[in-house]
Short mmCIF file of the C-alpha atoms (twelve columns), coordinates in Angstrom:
data_MODEL
# 
_entry.id   MODEL 
# 
loop_
_atom_site.group_PDB 
_atom_site.id 
_atom_site.type_symbol 
_atom_site.label_atom_id 
_atom_site.label_alt_id 
_atom_site.label_comp_id 
_atom_site.label_asym_id 
_atom_site.label_seq_id 
_atom_site.Cartn_x 
_atom_site.Cartn_y 
_atom_site.Cartn_z 
_atom_site.pdbx_PDB_model_num 
ATOM 1   C CA . MET A 1   -0.086  -0.054 0.059  1 
ATOM 2   C CA . LYS A 2   1.356   3.454  -1.049 1 
ATOM 3   C CA . LEU A 3   -0.270  6.817  -0.284 1 
ATOM 4   C CA . LYS A 4   0.550   9.058  -3.140 1 
ATOM 5   C CA . ILE A 5   -0.095  12.871 -2.518 1 
ATOM 6   C CA . SER A 6   -0.373  15.125 -5.537 1 
ATOM 7   C CA . GLU A 7   1.008   18.635 -4.514 1 
ATOM 8   C CA . ASN A 8   1.842   21.537 -6.863 1 
ATOM 9   C CA . LYS A 9   5.287   22.980 -6.023 1 
ATOM 10  C CA . ARG A 10  4.830   26.615 -4.818 1 
ATOM 11  C CA . PHE A 11  8.557   27.305 -4.120 1 
ATOM 12  C CA . TYR A 12  8.017   29.480 -1.013 1 
ATOM 13  C CA . THR A 13  11.451  28.634 0.282  1 
ATOM 14  C CA . GLN A 14  12.751  30.291 -2.951 1 
ATOM 15  C CA . ALA A 15  10.131  33.058 -3.023 1 
ATOM 16  C CA . ILE A 16  11.134  34.410 0.417  1 
ATOM 17  C CA . ARG A 17  14.810  34.934 -0.581 1 
ATOM 18  C CA . GLY A 18  15.637  38.600 -0.694 1 
ATOM 19  C CA . LYS A 19  12.412  39.688 0.989  1 
ATOM 20  C CA . GLU A 20  12.884  42.432 3.774  1 
ATOM 21  C CA . PHE A 21  12.302  41.069 7.326  1 
ATOM 22  C CA . GLY A 22  9.385   43.338 7.875  1 
ATOM 23  C CA . THR A 23  7.339   42.292 4.948  1 
ATOM 24  C CA . LEU A 24  8.260   38.623 5.198  1 
ATOM 25  C CA . PRO A 25  5.378   37.601 7.446  1 
ATOM 26  C CA . TYR A 26  2.867   39.118 5.195  1 
ATOM 27  C CA . VAL A 27  4.394   37.193 2.270  1 
ATOM 28  C CA . VAL A 28  4.199   33.796 3.857  1 
ATOM 29  C CA . SER A 29  0.625   34.398 5.362  1 
ATOM 30  C CA . ARG A 30  -0.446  33.605 1.780  1 
ATOM 31  C CA . ILE A 31  0.788   30.064 1.965  1 
ATOM 32  C CA . CYS A 32  -2.629  28.916 3.276  1 
ATOM 33  C CA . GLY A 33  -6.006  30.756 3.351  1 
ATOM 34  C CA . THR A 34  -7.059  28.622 6.346  1 
ATOM 35  C CA . CYS A 35  -3.878  28.833 8.465  1 
ATOM 36  C CA . SER A 36  -2.835  32.258 7.283  1 
ATOM 37  C CA . VAL A 37  -2.719  33.609 10.966 1 
ATOM 38  C CA . ALA A 38  -0.382  30.689 11.987 1 
ATOM 39  C CA . HIS A 39  2.161   31.425 9.310  1 
ATOM 40  C CA . LEU A 40  1.996   35.153 9.900  1 
ATOM 41  C CA . THR A 41  2.563   34.529 13.691 1 
ATOM 42  C CA . CYS A 42  5.219   31.882 13.313 1 
ATOM 43  C CA . CYS A 43  7.220   33.759 10.785 1 
ATOM 44  C CA . THR A 44  6.985   37.110 13.034 1 
ATOM 45  C CA . GLU A 45  8.353   35.101 15.956 1 
ATOM 46  C CA . ALA A 46  11.304  33.620 14.015 1 
ATOM 47  C CA . VAL A 47  12.188  37.272 12.694 1 
ATOM 48  C CA . GLU A 48  11.969  38.570 16.340 1 
ATOM 49  C CA . LYS A 49  14.221  35.815 17.715 1 
ATOM 50  C CA . ALA A 50  16.614  36.330 14.977 1 
ATOM 51  C CA . MET A 51  16.775  40.246 15.383 1 
ATOM 52  C CA . GLY A 52  16.855  39.980 19.181 1 
ATOM 53  C CA . VAL A 53  13.363  41.821 19.510 1 
ATOM 54  C CA . GLU A 54  11.755  41.514 22.882 1 
ATOM 55  C CA . ILE A 55  7.985   41.799 22.794 1 
ATOM 56  C CA . SER A 56  5.682   43.207 25.443 1 
ATOM 57  C CA . GLU A 57  3.204   41.264 27.518 1 
ATOM 58  C CA . GLN A 58  0.486   42.848 25.544 1 
ATOM 59  C CA . THR A 59  1.724   41.765 22.226 1 
ATOM 60  C CA . ARG A 60  2.045   38.200 23.620 1 
ATOM 61  C CA . LEU A 61  -1.610  38.191 24.796 1 
ATOM 62  C CA . LEU A 62  -2.700  39.617 21.461 1 
ATOM 63  C CA . ARG A 63  -0.870  36.753 19.703 1 
ATOM 64  C CA . LYS A 64  -2.665  34.187 21.858 1 
ATOM 65  C CA . LEU A 65  -5.878  35.750 21.002 1 
ATOM 66  C CA . ALA A 66  -5.166  35.600 17.222 1 
ATOM 67  C CA . LEU A 67  -4.238  32.088 17.461 1 
ATOM 68  C CA . TYR A 68  -7.395  31.248 19.390 1 
ATOM 69  C CA . GLY A 69  -9.478  33.005 16.667 1 
ATOM 70  C CA . LEU A 70  -7.817  30.749 14.199 1 
ATOM 71  C CA . MET A 71  -8.458  27.588 16.254 1 
ATOM 72  C CA . ILE A 72  -12.172 28.359 16.779 1 
ATOM 73  C CA . ARG A 73  -12.791 28.922 13.071 1 
ATOM 74  C CA . ASP A 74  -10.636 26.084 11.747 1 
ATOM 75  C CA . HIS A 75  -11.717 23.392 14.149 1 
ATOM 76  C CA . ALA A 76  -15.299 24.438 13.784 1 
ATOM 77  C CA . MET A 77  -15.080 24.066 9.784  1 
ATOM 78  C CA . HIS A 78  -13.415 20.660 10.144 1 
ATOM 79  C CA . LEU A 79  -15.524 19.179 12.880 1 
ATOM 80  C CA . TYR A 80  -18.939 20.448 11.546 1 
ATOM 81  C CA . LEU A 81  -18.452 20.332 7.894  1 
ATOM 82  C CA . PHE A 82  -16.146 17.452 7.298  1 
ATOM 83  C CA . VAL A 83  -16.315 15.069 10.417 1 
ATOM 84  C CA . MET A 84  -20.096 15.529 11.230 1 
ATOM 85  C CA . PRO A 85  -21.386 13.946 7.932  1 
ATOM 86  C CA . ASP A 86  -19.198 10.821 8.675  1 
ATOM 87  C CA . ILE A 87  -20.791 10.618 12.304 1 
ATOM 88  C CA . MET A 88  -24.224 11.150 10.843 1 
ATOM 89  C CA . GLY A 89  -23.779 8.741  7.964  1 
ATOM 90  C CA . LYS A 90  -24.310 11.330 5.322  1 
ATOM 91  C CA . ASP A 91  -22.220 12.304 2.237  1 
ATOM 92  C CA . SER A 92  -22.141 15.975 3.198  1 
ATOM 93  C CA . VAL A 93  -24.001 18.522 5.347  1 
ATOM 94  C CA . LEU A 94  -26.119 19.231 2.330  1 
ATOM 95  C CA . ASP A 95  -27.822 15.850 3.030  1 
ATOM 96  C CA . PHE A 96  -28.783 16.544 6.560  1 
ATOM 97  C CA . ASP A 97  -32.352 16.063 7.432  1 
ATOM 98  C CA . GLU A 98  -34.474 18.697 9.257  1 
ATOM 99  C CA . SER A 99  -33.461 17.096 12.584 1 
ATOM 100 C CA . GLN A 100 -29.844 17.873 11.889 1 
ATOM 101 C CA . HIS A 101 -30.279 21.438 10.590 1 
ATOM 102 C CA . LYS A 102 -29.325 22.993 14.008 1 
ATOM 103 C CA . LEU A 103 -25.792 21.335 13.534 1 
ATOM 104 C CA . VAL A 104 -25.404 23.426 10.411 1 
ATOM 105 C CA . HIS A 105 -26.549 26.585 12.093 1 
ATOM 106 C CA . ASP A 106 -24.226 25.907 15.052 1 
ATOM 107 C CA . ALA A 107 -21.413 25.427 12.501 1 
ATOM 108 C CA . PHE A 108 -21.734 28.925 11.107 1 
ATOM 109 C CA . LYS A 109 -22.409 30.448 14.483 1 
ATOM 110 C CA . VAL A 110 -19.307 29.076 15.967 1 
ATOM 111 C CA . LYS A 111 -17.107 29.671 12.935 1 
ATOM 112 C CA . SER A 112 -18.178 33.401 12.493 1 
ATOM 113 C CA . VAL A 113 -17.222 34.023 16.065 1 
ATOM 114 C CA . GLY A 114 -13.716 32.664 15.288 1 
ATOM 115 C CA . ASN A 115 -13.646 34.816 12.396 1 
ATOM 116 C CA . ASP A 116 -14.779 37.967 14.215 1 
ATOM 117 C CA . LEU A 117 -12.036 37.370 16.874 1 
ATOM 118 C CA . SER A 118 -9.362  37.234 14.115 1 
ATOM 119 C CA . LYS A 119 -10.700 40.448 12.591 1 
ATOM 120 C CA . LEU A 120 -10.485 42.149 15.873 1 
ATOM 121 C CA . ILE A 121 -6.907  41.174 16.591 1 
ATOM 122 C CA . VAL A 122 -5.284  41.015 13.207 1 
ATOM 123 C CA . GLY A 123 -7.704  42.966 11.035 1 
ATOM 124 C CA . ARG A 124 -8.819  40.220 8.701  1 
ATOM 125 C CA . ALA A 125 -9.966  36.479 9.104  1 
ATOM 126 C CA . VAL A 126 -7.249  35.677 6.921  1 
ATOM 127 C CA . HIS A 127 -4.051  37.584 5.748  1 
ATOM 128 C CA . GLY A 128 -3.984  39.800 8.877  1 
ATOM 129 C CA . ILE A 129 -2.825  43.435 8.607  1 
ATOM 130 C CA . TYR A 130 -2.394  44.588 12.308 1 
ATOM 131 C CA . SER A 131 0.289   42.286 13.285 1 
ATOM 132 C CA . GLN A 132 3.937   43.412 12.738 1 
ATOM 133 C CA . VAL A 133 7.369   42.552 13.971 1 
ATOM 134 C CA . GLY A 134 7.423   43.549 17.603 1 
ATOM 135 C CA . GLY A 135 3.927   44.393 18.008 1 
ATOM 136 C CA . TYR A 136 0.409   45.574 16.563 1 
ATOM 137 C CA . THR A 137 -0.449  48.567 14.679 1 
ATOM 138 C CA . LYS A 138 -4.038  48.549 16.158 1 
ATOM 139 C CA . VAL A 139 -5.407  47.055 19.374 1 
ATOM 140 C CA . PRO A 140 -9.010  46.455 20.570 1 
ATOM 141 C CA . THR A 141 -10.792 49.212 22.414 1 
ATOM 142 C CA . LYS A 142 -12.757 48.376 25.768 1 
ATOM 143 C CA . ASP A 143 -15.972 48.440 23.675 1 
ATOM 144 C CA . ASP A 144 -14.569 46.049 21.003 1 
ATOM 145 C CA . ALA A 145 -13.451 43.666 23.800 1 
ATOM 146 C CA . ARG A 146 -16.716 43.883 25.637 1 
ATOM 147 C CA . LYS A 147 -18.756 42.994 22.582 1 
ATOM 148 C CA . MET A 148 -16.231 40.187 21.633 1 
ATOM 149 C CA . VAL A 149 -16.690 38.667 25.061 1 
ATOM 150 C CA . LYS A 150 -20.634 38.661 24.650 1 
ATOM 151 C CA . GLN A 151 -19.999 36.710 21.417 1 
ATOM 152 C CA . LEU A 152 -17.645 34.212 22.833 1 
ATOM 153 C CA . LYS A 153 -20.010 33.556 25.638 1 
ATOM 154 C CA . GLY A 154 -22.864 33.095 23.320 1 
ATOM 155 C CA . ILE A 155 -21.348 30.053 21.646 1 
ATOM 156 C CA . ARG A 156 -20.165 28.065 24.827 1 
ATOM 157 C CA . GLY A 157 -23.207 26.006 24.844 1 
ATOM 158 C CA . GLU A 158 -22.907 24.976 21.261 1 
ATOM 159 C CA . VAL A 159 -19.311 24.076 21.857 1 
ATOM 160 C CA . ILE A 160 -20.099 21.868 24.635 1 
ATOM 161 C CA . ASP A 161 -22.736 20.183 22.558 1 
ATOM 162 C CA . LEU A 162 -20.106 19.651 19.974 1 
ATOM 163 C CA . ILE A 163 -17.795 18.068 22.467 1 
ATOM 164 C CA . GLU A 164 -20.544 15.644 23.514 1 
ATOM 165 C CA . ILE A 165 -21.174 14.539 20.008 1 
ATOM 166 C CA . MET A 166 -17.339 13.920 19.314 1 
ATOM 167 C CA . ASN A 167 -17.145 12.079 22.579 1 
ATOM 168 C CA . ASP A 168 -20.088 9.866  21.885 1 
ATOM 169 C CA . CYS A 169 -18.843 8.925  18.371 1 
ATOM 170 C CA . ASP A 170 -17.677 5.280  18.486 1 
ATOM 171 C CA . PHE A 171 -15.111 5.529  15.785 1 
ATOM 172 C CA . LYS A 172 -11.869 3.574  16.747 1 
ATOM 173 C CA . PHE A 173 -8.536  3.059  15.208 1 
ATOM 174 C CA . GLU A 174 -5.802  2.437  17.741 1 
ATOM 175 C CA . ARG A 175 -2.210  1.979  17.151 1 
ATOM 176 C CA . ALA A 176 0.977   2.724  19.177 1 
ATOM 177 C CA . ARG A 177 2.324   6.124  18.224 1 
ATOM 178 C CA . ASN A 178 4.626   8.836  19.367 1 
ATOM 179 C CA . PHE A 179 2.984   12.309 19.791 1 
ATOM 180 C CA . VAL A 180 5.035   15.475 19.439 1 
ATOM 181 C CA . GLY A 181 4.106   18.967 20.073 1 
ATOM 182 C CA . LEU A 182 4.773   22.323 21.642 1 
ATOM 183 C CA . ALA A 183 4.097   22.475 25.323 1 
ATOM 184 C CA . PRO A 184 3.121   26.031 26.554 1 
ATOM 185 C CA . LYS A 185 2.261   26.511 30.276 1 
ATOM 186 C CA . ASP A 186 -1.157  27.810 29.413 1 
ATOM 187 C CA . PHE A 187 -2.082  25.803 26.342 1 
ATOM 188 C CA . SER A 188 -1.882  28.894 24.268 1 
ATOM 189 C CA . PHE A 189 -0.316  27.372 21.188 1 
ATOM 190 C CA . LEU A 190 2.530   29.862 21.529 1 
ATOM 191 C CA . GLU A 191 5.930   29.395 23.025 1 
ATOM 192 C CA . GLY A 192 7.176   26.484 25.027 1 
ATOM 193 C CA . SER A 193 9.473   23.462 24.713 1 
ATOM 194 C CA . ILE A 194 9.111   20.688 22.130 1 
ATOM 195 C CA . LYS A 195 8.033   17.556 23.850 1 
ATOM 196 C CA . SER A 196 7.238   13.924 22.901 1 
ATOM 197 C CA . SER A 197 5.343   11.152 24.428 1 
ATOM 198 C CA . SER A 198 8.403   9.145  24.231 1 
ATOM 199 C CA . GLY A 199 10.105  11.401 26.812 1 
ATOM 200 C CA . VAL A 200 12.025  13.858 24.671 1 
ATOM 201 C CA . GLU A 201 11.958  17.478 25.725 1 
ATOM 202 C CA . ILE A 202 14.034  20.017 23.674 1 
ATOM 203 C CA . PRO A 203 14.189  23.836 23.254 1 
ATOM 204 C CA . GLU A 204 12.459  25.114 20.035 1 
ATOM 205 C CA . GLU A 205 15.811  26.192 18.407 1 
ATOM 206 C CA . ASN A 206 17.037  22.626 18.599 1 
ATOM 207 C CA . TYR A 207 14.114  21.062 16.510 1 
ATOM 208 C CA . SER A 208 16.263  20.360 13.476 1 
ATOM 209 C CA . ASP A 209 18.545  17.880 15.448 1 
ATOM 210 C CA . TYR A 210 15.489  15.526 15.799 1 
ATOM 211 C CA . LEU A 211 13.107  16.431 13.073 1 
ATOM 212 C CA . LYS A 212 14.405  15.142 9.640  1 
ATOM 213 C CA . ARG A 213 12.924  15.530 6.214  1 
ATOM 214 C CA . MET A 214 12.592  12.367 4.154  1 
ATOM 215 C CA . ILE A 215 11.879  11.887 0.449  1 
ATOM 216 C CA . ILE A 216 8.915   9.644  -0.546 1 
ATOM 217 C CA . PRO A 217 9.854   8.575  -3.959 1 
ATOM 218 C CA . TYR A 218 6.257   7.677  -5.190 1 
ATOM 219 C CA . SER A 219 4.578   10.990 -3.639 1 
ATOM 220 C CA . GLN A 220 5.039   14.657 -4.710 1 
ATOM 221 C CA . ALA A 221 4.793   15.528 -1.029 1 
ATOM 222 C CA . THR A 222 7.740   15.334 1.495  1 
ATOM 223 C CA . GLY A 223 7.474   13.505 4.815  1 
ATOM 224 C CA . PHE A 224 9.286   13.932 8.108  1 
ATOM 225 C CA . GLU A 225 10.531  11.604 11.133 1 
ATOM 226 C CA . PHE A 226 11.284  12.503 14.547 1 
ATOM 227 C CA . GLN A 227 14.280  10.699 15.854 1 
ATOM 228 C CA . ARG A 228 14.199  8.470  12.810 1 
ATOM 229 C CA . ASN A 229 10.710  7.299  13.484 1 
ATOM 230 C CA . GLU A 230 7.117   8.188  12.442 1 
ATOM 231 C CA . PHE A 231 5.088   10.503 14.735 1 
ATOM 232 C CA . MET A 232 1.895   12.288 15.020 1 
ATOM 233 C CA . VAL A 233 1.186   16.167 15.548 1 
ATOM 234 C CA . GLY A 234 -2.039  18.024 16.093 1 
ATOM 235 C CA . ALA A 235 -4.844  18.468 18.615 1 
ATOM 236 C CA . LEU A 236 -4.553  14.723 19.843 1 
ATOM 237 C CA . ALA A 237 -0.793  15.141 20.456 1 
ATOM 238 C CA . ARG A 238 -1.282  18.451 22.184 1 
ATOM 239 C CA . MET A 239 -4.076  16.954 24.466 1 
ATOM 240 C CA . ASN A 240 -2.079  13.873 25.365 1 
ATOM 241 C CA . LEU A 241 0.994   16.044 26.224 1 
ATOM 242 C CA . ASN A 242 -0.665  19.117 27.890 1 
ATOM 243 C CA . LYS A 243 -4.293  18.581 28.922 1 
ATOM 244 C CA . GLN A 244 -3.380  19.670 32.512 1 
ATOM 245 C CA . SER A 245 -2.670  23.187 31.097 1 
ATOM 246 C CA . LEU A 246 -6.127  23.681 29.703 1 
ATOM 247 C CA . HIS A 247 -8.136  26.705 31.067 1 
ATOM 248 C CA . ARG A 248 -9.778  26.082 34.390 1 
ATOM 249 C CA . ASP A 249 -13.285 26.678 33.162 1 
ATOM 250 C CA . THR A 250 -12.732 24.273 30.257 1 
ATOM 251 C CA . LYS A 251 -11.404 21.567 32.660 1 
ATOM 252 C CA . LYS A 252 -14.528 22.119 34.904 1 
ATOM 253 C CA . ASP A 253 -16.941 21.575 32.078 1 
ATOM 254 C CA . VAL A 254 -15.295 18.785 30.174 1 
ATOM 255 C CA . ARG A 255 -13.812 16.941 33.132 1 
ATOM 256 C CA . LYS A 256 -15.496 13.603 32.162 1 
ATOM 257 C CA . PHE A 257 -14.247 13.837 28.579 1 
ATOM 258 C CA . LEU A 258 -10.792 14.403 29.475 1 
ATOM 259 C CA . LYS A 259 -10.634 10.935 30.974 1 
ATOM 260 C CA . ALA A 260 -10.160 9.697  27.235 1 
ATOM 261 C CA . PHE A 261 -6.749  11.250 27.178 1 
ATOM 262 C CA . PRO A 262 -3.903  10.105 26.780 1 
ATOM 263 C CA . SER A 263 -5.365  8.134  23.836 1 
ATOM 264 C CA . SER A 264 -3.840  6.300  20.856 1 
ATOM 265 C CA . ASN A 265 -7.201  6.381  18.868 1 
ATOM 266 C CA . VAL A 266 -6.688  8.614  16.019 1 
ATOM 267 C CA . TYR A 267 -10.364 9.512  15.878 1 
ATOM 268 C CA . HIS A 268 -9.938  11.259 19.415 1 
ATOM 269 C CA . ASN A 269 -8.160  14.011 17.448 1 
ATOM 270 C CA . ASN A 270 -11.675 15.201 16.712 1 
ATOM 271 C CA . LEU A 271 -12.601 15.046 20.372 1 
ATOM 272 C CA . ALA A 272 -9.323  16.968 21.159 1 
ATOM 273 C CA . GLN A 273 -10.083 19.733 18.634 1 
ATOM 274 C CA . ALA A 274 -13.623 20.224 20.070 1 
ATOM 275 C CA . ILE A 275 -12.036 20.672 23.576 1 
ATOM 276 C CA . GLU A 276 -9.520  23.073 22.100 1 
ATOM 277 C CA . VAL A 277 -12.361 25.239 20.731 1 
ATOM 278 C CA . LEU A 278 -13.857 25.551 24.221 1 
ATOM 279 C CA . HIS A 279 -10.297 26.299 25.798 1 
ATOM 280 C CA . SER A 280 -9.837  29.017 23.136 1 
ATOM 281 C CA . VAL A 281 -13.276 30.580 23.883 1 
ATOM 282 C CA . ASP A 282 -12.518 30.489 27.786 1 
ATOM 283 C CA . HIS A 283 -8.941  31.898 27.732 1 
ATOM 284 C CA . SER A 284 -10.015 34.603 25.265 1 
ATOM 285 C CA . ILE A 285 -12.855 35.710 27.495 1 
ATOM 286 C CA . GLU A 286 -10.387 35.840 30.376 1 
ATOM 287 C CA . ILE A 287 -7.742  37.809 28.505 1 
ATOM 288 C CA . LEU A 288 -10.324 40.316 26.973 1 
ATOM 289 C CA . GLN A 289 -12.030 40.767 30.381 1 
ATOM 290 C CA . SER A 290 -8.918  41.193 32.397 1 
ATOM 291 C CA . ARG A 291 -6.821  43.495 30.119 1 
ATOM 292 C CA . ALA A 292 -7.224  47.022 28.953 1 
ATOM 293 C CA . PHE A 293 -5.220  47.261 25.679 1 
ATOM 294 C CA . LYS A 294 -3.369  50.545 24.766 1 
ATOM 295 C CA . GLN A 295 -1.398  51.499 21.666 1 
ATOM 296 C CA . GLU A 296 2.163   50.977 22.088 1 
ATOM 297 C CA . ASN A 297 5.071   52.440 20.342 1 
ATOM 298 C CA . LYS A 298 6.465   50.942 17.170 1 
ATOM 299 C CA . VAL A 299 9.444   48.702 17.893 1 
ATOM 300 C CA . GLU A 300 12.543  49.855 16.121 1 
ATOM 301 C CA . VAL A 301 14.519  46.929 14.636 1 
ATOM 302 C CA . LYS A 302 18.111  47.327 13.349 1 
ATOM 303 C CA . PRO A 303 18.865  44.937 10.458 1 
ATOM 304 C CA . LYS A 304 21.713  42.500 11.057 1 
ATOM 305 C CA . GLU A 305 23.136  39.325 9.881  1 
ATOM 306 C CA . CYS A 306 21.388  36.696 12.030 1 
ATOM 307 C CA . GLU A 307 19.144  33.708 12.201 1 
ATOM 308 C CA . GLY A 308 16.188  32.632 14.330 1 
ATOM 309 C CA . VAL A 309 13.540  29.862 14.876 1 
ATOM 310 C CA . GLY A 310 9.929   30.323 15.364 1 
ATOM 311 C CA . VAL A 311 7.630   27.557 16.528 1 
ATOM 312 C CA . ILE A 312 4.009   27.685 17.330 1 
ATOM 313 C CA . GLU A 313 1.059   25.207 17.128 1 
ATOM 314 C CA . ALA A 314 -1.230  25.553 14.043 1 
ATOM 315 C CA . PRO A 315 -4.632  23.838 13.823 1 
ATOM 316 C CA . ARG A 316 -3.103  20.698 12.349 1 
ATOM 317 C CA . GLY A 317 -0.044  20.594 14.535 1 
ATOM 318 C CA . THR A 318 3.449   22.123 15.119 1 
ATOM 319 C CA . LEU A 319 4.671   24.682 12.689 1 
ATOM 320 C CA . TYR A 320 8.418   25.489 12.365 1 
ATOM 321 C CA . TYR A 321 10.176  28.447 10.797 1 
ATOM 322 C CA . TRP A 322 13.933  28.756 10.615 1 
ATOM 323 C CA . LEU A 323 15.099  31.913 8.922  1 
ATOM 324 C CA . ILE A 324 18.554  33.314 8.066  1 
ATOM 325 C CA . PHE A 325 19.042  37.021 7.251  1 
ATOM 326 C CA . ASP A 326 21.999  38.899 5.559  1 
ATOM 327 C CA . LYS A 327 23.286  42.227 6.993  1 
ATOM 328 C CA . SER A 328 20.658  44.206 5.402  1 
ATOM 329 C CA . GLY A 329 17.892  42.332 7.055  1 
ATOM 330 C CA . ASN A 330 16.835  40.435 3.728  1 
ATOM 331 C CA . ALA A 331 16.114  36.704 3.860  1 
ATOM 332 C CA . LYS A 332 18.916  34.317 2.618  1 
ATOM 333 C CA . TYR A 333 17.385  31.080 3.625  1 
ATOM 334 C CA . GLY A 334 14.180  29.623 5.137  1 
ATOM 335 C CA . ASN A 335 13.170  26.160 6.296  1 
ATOM 336 C CA . LEU A 336 9.370   25.845 6.776  1 
ATOM 337 C CA . VAL A 337 8.042   22.613 8.272  1 
ATOM 338 C CA . ILE A 338 4.314   22.258 7.850  1 
ATOM 339 C CA . PRO A 339 2.080   20.110 10.202 1 
ATOM 340 C CA . THR A 340 0.446   17.974 7.438  1 
ATOM 341 C CA . ALA A 341 3.842   16.985 6.030  1 
ATOM 342 C CA . GLN A 342 4.865   15.727 9.451  1 
ATOM 343 C CA . ASN A 343 1.817   13.505 9.600  1 
ATOM 344 C CA . GLN A 344 2.207   11.913 6.144  1 
ATOM 345 C CA . VAL A 345 4.443   8.943  7.313  1 
ATOM 346 C CA . ILE A 346 2.267   7.690  10.162 1 
ATOM 347 C CA . MET A 347 -0.980  8.405  8.143  1 
ATOM 348 C CA . ALA A 348 0.277   6.093  5.393  1 
ATOM 349 C CA . SER A 349 1.099   3.524  8.175  1 
ATOM 350 C CA . ASP A 350 -2.358  3.795  9.648  1 
ATOM 351 C CA . ILE A 351 -4.016  3.486  6.270  1 
ATOM 352 C CA . LYS A 352 -1.984  0.220  5.495  1 
ATOM 353 C CA . ALA A 353 -2.892  -1.377 8.901  1 
ATOM 354 C CA . LEU A 354 -6.583  -0.295 8.382  1 
ATOM 355 C CA . VAL A 355 -6.787  -1.802 4.894  1 
ATOM 356 C CA . GLN A 356 -5.352  -5.054 6.108  1 
ATOM 357 C CA . GLY A 357 -8.128  -5.382 8.619  1 
ATOM 358 C CA . LEU A 358 -10.694 -4.708 5.876  1 
ATOM 359 C CA . ILE A 359 -9.592  -7.251 3.333  1 
ATOM 360 C CA . GLY A 360 -12.612 -9.074 1.957  1 
ATOM 361 C CA . GLU A 361 -14.958 -6.007 2.593  1 
ATOM 362 C CA . ASP A 362 -16.717 -4.159 -0.228 1 
ATOM 363 C CA . LYS A 363 -14.410 -1.710 -2.046 1 
ATOM 364 C CA . GLU A 364 -16.715 1.207  -1.560 1 
ATOM 365 C CA . ARG A 365 -16.660 0.713  2.152  1 
ATOM 366 C CA . ILE A 366 -12.877 0.329  2.186  1 
ATOM 367 C CA . ARG A 367 -12.521 3.608  0.350  1 
ATOM 368 C CA . MET A 368 -14.813 5.462  2.700  1 
ATOM 369 C CA . GLU A 369 -13.048 4.059  5.825  1 
ATOM 370 C CA . ILE A 370 -9.783  5.246  4.291  1 
ATOM 371 C CA . GLU A 371 -11.233 8.562  3.689  1 
ATOM 372 C CA . LYS A 372 -12.774 8.885  7.164  1 
ATOM 373 C CA . LEU A 373 -9.302  7.890  8.661  1 
ATOM 374 C CA . ILE A 374 -7.402  10.551 6.690  1 
ATOM 375 C CA . ARG A 375 -10.067 13.183 7.708  1 
ATOM 376 C CA . ALA A 376 -9.384  12.310 11.372 1 
ATOM 377 C CA . TYR A 377 -5.872  13.836 10.788 1 
ATOM 378 C CA . ASP A 378 -7.443  16.981 9.430  1 
ATOM 379 C CA . PRO A 379 -4.885  17.391 6.611  1 
ATOM 380 C CA . CYS A 380 -4.911  20.203 4.327  1 
ATOM 381 C CA . MET A 381 -6.214  18.025 1.396  1 
ATOM 382 C CA . SER A 382 -9.208  16.924 3.279  1 
ATOM 383 C CA . CYS A 383 -10.865 20.260 2.515  1 
ATOM 384 C CA . ALA A 384 -10.948 19.118 -1.200 1 
ATOM 385 C CA . THR A 385 -13.992 17.457 -2.613 1 
ATOM 386 C CA . HIS A 386 -13.615 13.713 -3.311 1 
ATOM 387 C CA . PHE A 387 -9.865  13.970 -2.381 1 
ATOM 388 C CA . LEU A 388 -9.290  10.252 -2.410 1 
ATOM 389 C CA . LYS A 389 -8.715  8.092  -5.531 1 
ATOM 390 C CA . VAL A 390 -7.998  4.329  -4.944 1 
ATOM 391 C CA . ASN A 391 -6.056  2.334  -7.414 1 
ATOM 392 C CA . TRP A 392 -6.856  -1.346 -6.818 1 
ATOM 393 C CA . VAL A 393 -4.197  -3.850 -7.746 1 
# 
């Protein structure tokens, strides 16, 4: 069994060369229309670490809020629009009957709040314009924050319902696996050491000593190994490694669901995402209620020959940026490690094991089970319509 992924080469590692450090984050935010805020944030962090820029506590909080908006929107899209039809036994949400229409309304309600939080913090739902190296050009007013808190509180019930649905889902595929992810103290998807369930813990800047690119000769996409072995990143990895750091209000309301973790069931990635949505809501409420934001002076950055590493958690897993600049502050080199690529090796192994257990079954059922398994990883290509083609030998 071979998993072949068709992927157009976009040459971003070449496109960033020669770009000035201040404009670079806006260039790479175009890598993905879904994870735009993640690329913007990770690249900005790498530039700051390279140039020796110290950010304020306010900037750090705003970045957390930006990533929370991303997680709310992105997880909602995946869980409601792609996973929910599998659970309901439907081809798509367009086939939902009248009794399931509330789920569609919940989907757009939750997703829109994530969009609004992103707009408030970075100026747009995608391709943010307020974020810059060292800070933000615009910050929320007290009135903005108050309105946003009301919106966030208004979706808590729907999110808890979503968690219950993901918890009650009986999909199961377990296999021994190593989980890798960033471990922030407050589950904020921003800053921390890199940890694995096998016991490794390393600083962010040492990631390239453990994470190695591998060529998959029959696929257009590149894979990765951690300590020469397959591994998994994403919400399930984060929950297994760091569930104790969830917001106190989240832990209070989902205590019974957290008993599922640590888990090696790949479908619990969906449950972990749903819990992350609630955490993102709860921590955002706390930040917005407890902080009065004020406009800060622009940080002056003096270009120099340097290099830096930025690491954050994107919706699909750990995102790495390693950037090298010349003395004028223009990019000479960039190494970008995307979450979906990190999951490709273990995803292929899972599919192989799954198919071996389904030999003799109807081909259409096998295809659907493979598609469902791939969706559980929430890879970028699962957004595509009919993304899987099976060549039977």
